[in-house]
MARSEPA-591840 format. One line per 4 residues: their letters; for each residue x, y, z of N, C-alpha, C, O. Coordinates in nm, 4 decimals. Layout:
<sites>
a = X Y Z X Y Z X Y Z X Y Z ~ ...
</sites>
This chain:
<sites>
mryi = 11.1773 11.8576 19.6453 11.2711 11.9472 19.5807 11.4021 11.9532 19.6589 11.5095 11.9646 19.5998 ~ 11.3931 11.9455 19.7901 11.5140 11.9493 19.8734 11.6026 11.8292 19.8443 11.7251 11.8408 19.8475 ~ 11.5422 11.7127 19.8157 11.6182 11.5918 19.7841 11.7044 11.6144 19.6599 11.8215 11.5764 19.6581 ~ 11.6478 11.6753 19.5570 11.7224 11.7010 19.4330 11.8370 11.7975 19.4605 11.9476 11.7774 19.4104
snki = 11.8130 11.9000 19.5378 11.9172 11.9965 19.5708 12.0321 11.9293 19.6461 12.1487 11.9551 19.6165 ~ 11.9999 11.8430 19.7436 12.1035 11.7718 19.8184 12.1811 11.6777 19.7272 12.3030 11.6651 19.7393 ~ 12.1112 11.6126 19.6372 12.1753 11.5194 19.5445 12.2730 11.5939 19.4538 12.3854 11.5483 19.4326 ~ 12.2309 11.7078 19.4006 12.3179 11.7874 19.3143 12.4370 11.8379 19.3935 12.5498 11.8309 19.3447
dsig = 12.4155 11.8883 19.5139 12.5256 11.9366 19.5966 12.6288 11.8268 19.6242 12.7478 11.8556 19.6371 ~ 12.5841 11.7019 19.6333 12.6752 11.5924 19.6666 12.7703 11.5566 19.5527 12.8726 11.4923 19.5761 ~ 12.7383 11.5969 19.4298 12.8264 11.5609 19.3186 12.9229 11.6730 19.2798 13.0064 11.6553 19.1910 ~ 12.9116 11.7876 19.3458 13.0032 11.8977 19.3167 13.1426 11.8704 19.3713 13.1587 11.8091 19.4769
kkpi = 13.2419 11.9165 19.2986 13.3807 11.9015 19.3416 13.4522 12.0338 19.3200 13.4186 12.1091 19.2287 ~ 13.5502 12.0618 19.4037 13.6312 12.1819 19.3866 13.7466 12.1479 19.2926 13.8350 12.0704 19.3290 ~ 13.7467 12.2051 19.1719 13.8521 12.1725 19.0750 13.9852 12.2374 19.1114 13.9912 12.3347 19.1866 ~ 14.0902 12.1808 19.0561 14.2234 12.2394 19.0684 14.2411 12.3332 18.9498 14.2178 12.2952 18.8351
vaei = 14.2824 12.4554 18.9787 14.2926 12.5598 18.8764 14.4395 12.5937 18.8524 14.5190 12.6046 18.9457 ~ 14.4728 12.6099 18.7244 14.6070 12.6547 18.6862 14.6011 12.8044 18.6611 14.5327 12.8500 18.5694 ~ 14.6728 12.8810 18.7428 14.6830 13.0255 18.7226 14.8067 13.0470 18.6351 14.9195 13.0261 18.6796 ~ 14.7843 13.0888 18.5112 14.8932 13.1019 18.4145 14.9284 13.2489 18.3984 14.8495 13.3269 18.3451
ggfr = 15.0460 13.2859 18.4443 15.0927 13.4241 18.4329 15.0161 13.5180 18.5241 14.9324 13.4762 18.6041 ~ 15.0476 13.6483 18.5095 14.9826 13.7494 18.5912 15.0514 13.7707 18.7251 14.9994 13.8415 18.8114 ~ 15.1680 13.7100 18.7426 15.2451 13.7257 18.8656 15.3928 13.7185 18.8295 15.4302 13.6661 18.7245 ~ 15.4760 13.7722 18.9187 15.6208 13.7678 18.8940 15.6704 13.6235 18.9078 15.6356 13.5539 19.0032
pesn = 15.7518 13.5794 18.8115 15.8053 13.4423 18.8204 15.8839 13.4211 18.9497 15.9538 13.5105 18.9974 ~ 15.8709 13.3027 19.0041 15.9415 13.2639 19.1252 16.0403 13.1530 19.0907 16.0112 13.0682 19.0063 ~ 16.1544 13.1532 19.1539 16.2571 13.0542 19.1206 16.2195 12.9133 19.1634 16.2698 12.8166 19.1063 ~ 16.1324 12.8994 19.2622 16.0993 12.7657 19.3114 15.9877 12.6978 19.2323 15.9636 12.5786 19.2516
iksw = 15.9196 12.7696 19.1445 15.8103 12.7095 19.0683 15.8658 12.6477 18.9404 15.9416 12.7110 18.8670 ~ 15.8271 12.5246 18.9156 15.8779 12.4533 18.7990 15.7684 12.4222 18.6971 15.7977 12.3666 18.5912 ~ 15.6430 12.4567 18.7267 15.5349 12.4364 18.6308 15.5323 12.5549 18.5352 15.5317 12.6702 18.5782 ~ 15.5307 12.5258 18.4048 15.5380 12.6312 18.3033 15.4452 12.6017 18.1871 15.4143 12.4864 18.1570
fggn = 15.4021 12.7076 18.1234 15.3308 12.6996 17.9962 15.4244 12.7542 17.8887 15.4800 12.8626 17.9061 ~ 15.4432 12.6828 17.7793 15.5117 12.7345 17.6617 15.6626 12.7327 17.6605 15.7217 12.7763 17.5617 ~ 15.7277 12.6852 17.7632 15.8735 12.6806 17.7609 15.9336 12.6717 17.8999 15.8630 12.6461 17.9975 ~ 16.0667 12.6934 17.9089 16.1425 12.6746 18.0330 16.1305 12.5313 18.0835 16.1224 12.5069 18.2038
ffid = 16.1293 12.4383 17.9905 16.1116 12.2980 18.0257 16.2421 12.2350 18.0719 16.3503 12.2692 18.0241 ~ 16.2292 12.1423 18.1659 16.3416 12.0620 18.2109 16.3532 11.9432 18.1164 16.2563 11.8709 18.0933 ~ 16.4718 11.9243 18.0628 16.4922 11.8190 17.9632 16.6053 11.7276 18.0093 16.7047 11.7727 18.0663 ~ 16.5880 11.6004 17.9836 16.6889 11.4993 18.0124 16.7948 11.5060 17.9021 16.7624 11.4929 17.7841
nqng = 16.9200 11.5262 17.9399 17.0275 11.5392 17.8411 17.0428 11.4153 17.7537 17.0818 11.4267 17.6375 ~ 17.0129 11.2973 17.8073 17.0271 11.1740 17.7287 16.9259 11.1696 17.6147 16.9605 11.1308 17.5031 ~ 16.8020 11.2088 17.6411 16.6982 11.2029 17.5378 16.6925 11.3303 17.4545 16.6513 11.3260 17.3386 ~ 16.7329 11.4432 17.5113 16.7305 11.5696 17.4395 16.5893 11.6210 17.4162 16.4917 11.5639 17.4651
wpkd = 16.5804 11.7298 17.3405 16.4506 11.7897 17.3094 16.3712 11.6926 17.2230 16.4275 11.6345 17.1302 ~ 16.2425 11.6731 17.2502 16.1652 11.5763 17.1707 16.1465 11.6214 17.0261 16.1248 11.7392 16.9977 ~ 16.1555 11.5243 16.9360 16.1366 11.5497 16.7924 16.0420 11.4462 16.7356 16.0304 11.3350 16.7873 ~ 15.9746 11.4845 16.6283 15.8947 11.3900 16.5522 15.9297 11.4090 16.4046 16.0331 11.4675 16.3726
kngs = 15.8451 11.3605 16.3156 15.8766 11.3652 16.1719 15.8929 11.5075 16.1187 15.9551 11.5261 16.0141 ~ 15.8389 11.6089 16.1877 15.8498 11.7478 16.1429 15.9554 11.8269 16.2200 15.9616 11.9492 16.2077 ~ 16.0368 11.7604 16.2977 16.1424 11.8269 16.3729 16.1081 11.8448 16.5197 16.0310 11.7678 16.5769 ~ 16.1667 11.9477 16.5800 16.1455 11.9724 16.7233 15.9983 11.9979 16.7532 15.9280 12.0628 16.6758
mvpi = 15.9530 11.9455 16.8674 15.8128 11.9587 16.9064 15.7914 12.0831 16.9932 15.8834 12.1296 17.0604 ~ 15.6695 12.1359 16.9907 15.6323 12.2582 17.0616 15.5985 12.2255 17.2080 15.5149 12.1390 17.2342 ~ 15.6634 12.2943 17.3034 15.6306 12.2709 17.4439 15.4984 12.3393 17.4800 15.4801 12.4582 17.4536 ~ 15.4077 12.2643 17.5398 15.2772 12.3200 17.5790 15.2716 12.3429 17.7302 15.2555 12.4562 17.7756
iqik = 15.2847 12.2366 17.8067 15.2746 12.2509 17.9520 15.3713 12.1561 18.0216 15.3922 12.0425 17.9792 ~ 15.4296 12.2070 18.1302 15.5144 12.1278 18.2187 15.4540 12.1381 18.3581 15.4352 12.2478 18.4106 ~ 15.4241 12.0245 18.4168 15.3599 12.0205 18.5481 15.4540 11.9557 18.6479 15.4916 11.8394 18.6327 ~ 15.4921 12.0314 18.7505 15.5662 11.9727 18.8619 15.4604 11.9235 18.9605 15.3907 12.0024 19.0244
vsev = 15.4506 11.7935 18.9707 15.3407 11.7293 19.0427 15.3282 11.7766 19.1867 15.2163 11.7921 19.2358 ~ 15.4389 11.8001 19.2559 15.4313 11.8409 19.3959 15.3698 11.9801 19.4135 15.3290 12.0155 19.5241 ~ 15.3628 12.0590 19.3065 15.3016 12.1914 19.3145 15.1488 12.1860 19.3013 15.0792 12.2798 19.3400 ~ 15.0987 12.0773 19.2473 14.9542 12.0615 19.2267 14.8914 12.0089 19.3560 14.9370 11.9077 19.4093
pdgi = 14.7869 12.0761 19.4077 14.7216 12.0250 19.5288 14.6772 11.8803 19.5097 14.6038 11.8486 19.4160 ~ 14.7220 11.7939 19.5988 14.6900 11.6513 19.5937 14.7380 11.5890 19.4622 14.6789 11.4925 19.4136 ~ 14.8458 11.6446 19.4047 14.8959 11.6006 19.2745 14.9366 11.4550 19.2692 14.9163 11.3881 19.1679 ~ 14.9939 11.4055 19.3779 15.0408 11.2667 19.3782 14.9260 11.1701 19.3546 14.9439 11.0684 19.2875
shfg = 14.8080 11.1999 19.4085 14.6951 11.1090 19.3872 14.6431 11.1168 19.2437 14.5768 11.0241 19.1971 ~ 14.6723 11.2258 19.1735 14.6268 11.2402 19.0346 14.7288 11.1888 18.9333 14.6911 11.1404 18.8266 ~ 14.8576 11.1991 18.9659 14.9630 11.1654 18.8696 15.0443 11.0422 18.9078 15.1326 11.0016 18.8323 ~ 15.0172 10.9834 19.0205 15.0912 10.8648 19.0607 15.2349 10.8961 19.0976 15.2613 10.9913 19.1711
eaem = 15.3275 10.8167 19.0471 15.4677 10.8280 19.0856 15.5431 10.9355 19.0085 15.6586 10.9630 19.0409 ~ 15.4831 10.9964 18.9091 15.5528 11.0972 18.8285 15.5822 11.2206 18.9120 15.4981 11.2659 18.9895 ~ 15.7012 11.2741 18.8957 15.7378 11.3983 18.9635 15.7230 11.5168 18.8687 15.7033 11.6302 18.9124 ~ 15.7327 11.4895 18.7379 15.7190 11.5947 18.6358 15.6468 11.5338 18.5159 15.6762 11.4219 18.4738
vqvf = 15.5513 11.6101 18.4618 15.4769 11.5680 18.3436 15.4864 11.6809 18.2409 15.4697 11.7980 18.2750 ~ 15.5130 11.6455 18.1161 15.5254 11.7448 18.0097 15.4422 11.7021 17.8891 15.4282 11.5833 17.8599 ~ 15.3872 11.8022 17.8198 15.3118 11.7762 17.6970 15.3709 11.8614 17.5854 15.3918 11.9816 17.6020 ~ 15.3974 11.7980 17.4720 15.4486 11.8629 17.3520 15.3549 11.8297 17.2358 15.2863 11.7275 17.2382
inke = 15.3522 11.9166 17.1341 15.2737 11.8881 17.0139 15.3586 11.9114 16.8898 15.4617 11.9785 16.8947 ~ 15.3138 11.8553 16.7797 15.3767 11.8737 16.6493 15.3671 12.0198 16.6098 15.2646 12.0835 16.6339 ~ 15.4720 12.0741 16.5494 15.4745 12.2173 16.5172 15.3916 12.2534 16.3947 15.3670 12.3716 16.3707 ~ 15.3479 12.1548 16.3166 15.2743 12.1849 16.1938 15.1254 12.1543 16.1996 15.0446 12.2260 16.1406
rlpl = 15.0893 12.0487 16.2701 14.9462 12.0151 16.2769 14.9130 11.9343 16.4014 14.9930 11.8546 16.4504 ~ 14.7923 11.9579 16.4503 14.7453 11.8856 16.5685 14.6947 11.7482 16.5289 14.6382 11.7327 16.4206 ~ 14.7133 11.6486 16.6131 14.6572 11.5157 16.5854 14.5078 11.5163 16.6173 14.4693 11.5136 16.7342 ~ 14.4260 11.5197 16.5170 14.2817 11.5324 16.5371 14.2076 11.3988 16.5340 14.0909 11.3926 16.5728
rtmv = 14.2721 11.2936 16.4893 14.2081 11.1616 16.4893 14.1943 11.1117 16.6330 14.2710 11.1509 16.7209 ~ 14.0986 11.0272 16.6553 14.0882 10.9649 16.7877 14.1871 10.8497 16.7948 14.2272 10.7947 16.6922 ~ 14.2247 10.8148 16.9118 14.3153 10.7028 16.9365 14.4527 10.7215 16.8716 14.5094 10.6264 16.8179 ~ 14.5054 10.8422 16.8762 14.6398 10.8687 16.8256 14.7396 10.8301 16.9344 14.7249 10.8699 17.0500
qnge = 14.8399 10.7534 16.8971 14.9395 10.7058 16.9922 15.0311 10.8182 17.0397 15.0582 10.9133 16.9664 ~ 15.0779 10.8058 17.1631 15.1756 10.8999 17.2182 15.2968 10.9019 17.1243 15.3520 10.7970 17.0910 ~ 15.3369 11.0204 17.0824 15.4488 11.0343 16.9901 15.4054 11.0618 16.8469 15.4885 11.0968 16.7630 ~ 15.2763 11.0465 16.8175 15.2231 11.0717 16.6833 15.1513 11.2061 16.6819 15.0288 11.2120 16.6929
gwll = 15.2278 11.3136 16.6685 15.1699 11.4481 16.6664 15.1607 11.5118 16.8037 15.1386 11.6324 16.8145 ~ 15.1768 11.4347 16.9060 15.1792 11.4843 17.0427 15.2678 11.3902 17.1243 15.2909 11.2755 17.0859 ~ 15.3166 11.4405 17.2365 15.4028 11.3585 17.3200 15.3815 11.3946 17.4658 15.3829 11.5119 17.5033 ~ 15.3618 11.2927 17.5469 15.3533 11.3096 17.6914 15.4769 11.2444 17.7507 15.5029 11.1261 17.7284
reyk = 15.5526 11.3225 17.8262 15.6700 11.2694 17.8952 15.6441 11.2752 18.0453 15.5910 11.3733 18.0975 ~ 15.6831 11.1675 18.1133 15.6747 11.1621 18.2589 15.8141 11.1341 18.3135 15.8878 11.0505 18.2612 ~ 15.8477 11.2052 18.4187 15.9743 11.1804 18.4868 15.9442 11.1428 18.6314 15.8689 11.2124 18.6994 ~ 16.0022 11.0344 18.6778 15.9827 10.9925 18.8161 16.0767 11.0655 18.9110 16.0561 11.0651 19.0324
tldg = 16.1800 11.1281 18.8552 16.2736 11.2069 18.9343 16.3195 11.3268 18.8515 16.3195 11.3228 18.7285 ~ 16.3582 11.4323 18.9206 16.4101 11.5505 18.8514 16.5621 11.5443 18.8377 16.6227 11.6326 18.7770 ~ 16.6237 11.4401 18.8938 16.7686 11.4233 18.8842 16.8097 11.4118 18.7376 16.7508 11.3354 18.6611 ~ 16.9106 11.4880 18.7002 16.9614 11.4819 18.5633 16.8877 11.5701 18.4646 16.9252 11.5758 18.3475
leik = 16.7830 11.6395 18.5094 16.7084 11.7286 18.4199 16.7645 11.8700 18.4298 16.8030 11.9155 18.5375 ~ 16.7685 11.9384 18.3165 16.8155 12.0768 18.3121 16.7197 12.1602 18.2283 16.6602 12.1112 18.1324 ~ 16.7057 12.2878 18.2662 16.6226 12.3781 18.1855 16.6910 12.3977 18.0515 16.8097 12.4295 18.0449 ~ 16.6147 12.3784 17.9448 16.6669 12.3956 17.8087 16.5890 12.5049 17.7378 16.4675 12.5170 17.7538
ktpe = 16.6598 12.5834 17.6599 16.5961 12.6852 17.5773 16.5177 12.6136 17.4684 16.5660 12.5174 17.4086 ~ 16.3974 12.6610 17.4436 16.3149 12.6023 17.3386 16.3811 12.6266 17.2035 16.4191 12.7397 17.1732 ~ 16.3957 12.5217 17.1211 16.4542 12.5426 16.9883 16.3757 12.6485 16.9100 16.2527 12.6519 16.9154 ~ 16.4460 12.7326 16.8391 16.3843 12.8447 16.7682 16.2742 12.8001 16.6722 16.1743 12.8702 16.6556
ecdf = 16.2916 12.6845 16.6092 16.1945 12.6371 16.5104 16.0567 12.6045 16.5701 15.9585 12.5929 16.4968 ~ 16.0497 12.5898 16.7028 15.9210 12.5581 16.7663 15.8924 12.6504 16.8852 15.8136 12.6157 16.9732 ~ 15.9551 12.7652 16.8876 15.9359 12.8618 16.9954 15.8232 12.9579 16.9571 15.8482 13.0720 16.9184 ~ 15.6983 12.9101 16.9685 15.5814 12.9858 16.9218 15.5117 13.0649 17.0316 15.4523 13.1691 17.0040
yrtf = 15.5180 13.0178 17.1538 15.4373 13.0747 17.2617 15.5222 13.1506 17.3621 15.6382 13.1171 17.3859 ~ 15.4616 13.2543 17.4208 15.5259 13.3205 17.5355 15.5235 13.2240 17.6518 15.4312 13.1436 17.6655 ~ 15.6246 13.2323 17.7348 15.6308 13.1425 17.8496 15.5713 13.2105 17.9731 15.5905 13.3298 17.9968 ~ 15.4996 13.1314 18.0493 15.4399 13.1789 18.1732 15.4527 13.0703 18.2790 15.4339 12.9520 18.2507
qikw = 15.4845 13.1115 18.4000 15.4803 13.0176 18.5113 15.3354 12.9848 18.5434 15.2430 13.0594 18.5110 ~ 15.3193 12.8710 18.6080 15.1857 12.8271 18.6488 15.1852 12.8074 18.8001 15.2727 12.7412 18.8559 ~ 15.0856 12.8658 18.8648 15.0589 12.8384 19.0067 14.9287 12.7590 19.0122 14.8333 12.7888 18.9403 ~ 14.9265 12.6600 19.0962 14.8097 12.5728 19.1094 14.7385 12.6012 19.2409 14.8030 12.6240 19.3433
hvsp = 14.6057 12.5998 19.2382 14.5297 12.6127 19.3628 14.3920 12.5481 19.3458 14.3434 12.5279 19.2345 ~ 14.3326 12.5173 19.4580 14.1981 12.4600 19.4581 14.0988 12.5749 19.4472 14.1084 12.6732 19.5206 ~ 14.0046 12.5623 19.3566 13.9033 12.6657 19.3373 13.8162 12.6775 19.4620 13.7830 12.5763 19.5238 ~ 13.7788 12.7995 19.4996 13.6887 12.8138 19.6138 13.5454 12.7720 19.5784 13.4645 12.7460 19.6675
kedf = 13.5144 12.7657 19.4499 13.3793 12.7288 19.4058 13.3758 12.5845 19.3583 13.4710 12.5337 19.2990 ~ 13.2648 12.5212 19.3857 13.2474 12.3848 19.3376 13.2081 12.3854 19.1912 13.1447 12.4792 19.1428 ~ 13.2467 12.2789 19.1208 13.2122 12.2585 18.9810 13.1237 12.1348 18.9757 13.1373 12.0441 19.0578 ~ 13.0337 12.1318 18.8792 12.9393 12.0224 18.8699 12.9459 11.9604 18.7305 12.9730 12.0296 18.6324
pcwe = 12.9209 11.8293 18.7222 12.9196 11.7659 18.5897 12.8106 11.8276 18.5025 12.7106 11.8786 18.5531 ~ 12.8310 11.8224 18.3720 12.7260 11.8737 18.2835 12.6089 11.7766 18.2847 12.6212 11.6645 18.3340 ~ 12.4970 11.8189 18.2313 12.3734 11.7415 18.2347 12.3925 11.6014 18.1779 12.3391 11.5046 18.2321 ~ 12.4686 11.5899 18.0685 12.4875 11.4600 18.0033 12.5652 11.3621 18.0899 12.5519 11.2410 18.0725
em = 12.6459 11.4119 18.1828 12.7261 11.3257 18.2665 12.6571 11.2840 18.3948 12.7092 11.1993 18.4674 ~ 12.5419 11.3407 18.4246 12.4761 11.3118 18.5522 12.4210 11.1722 18.5568 12.3625 11.1322 18.6575
</sites>
């Protein structure tokens, strides 16, 4: 029985947790949920066939514990979705109902107000930290 316990303990990992809101915003934090996104003036706010896309999450990689090993060379990662419907099919290409943007540098990026037509969510800053508790794969993944 001790062997099984040791084996299970060996596969546990401490996940990285996103603390969304519940604290006063800080000027140095650039990770956000729902808005306050940094946008490249050349490309502008992302649009698809239904117009401006909804901002979901912006991750400043250096704020995430060990973020560089998870995101590679990206300094900022953003996720947007279509304002009318979620892409529910499998194997949907980036830009078809959802959009992932990666920036290798923050140079030239400016905070842009979310267009009114897709300003659905309250904005919250995100703080990242390593969970004090280990997480384990579900039974099917073992």
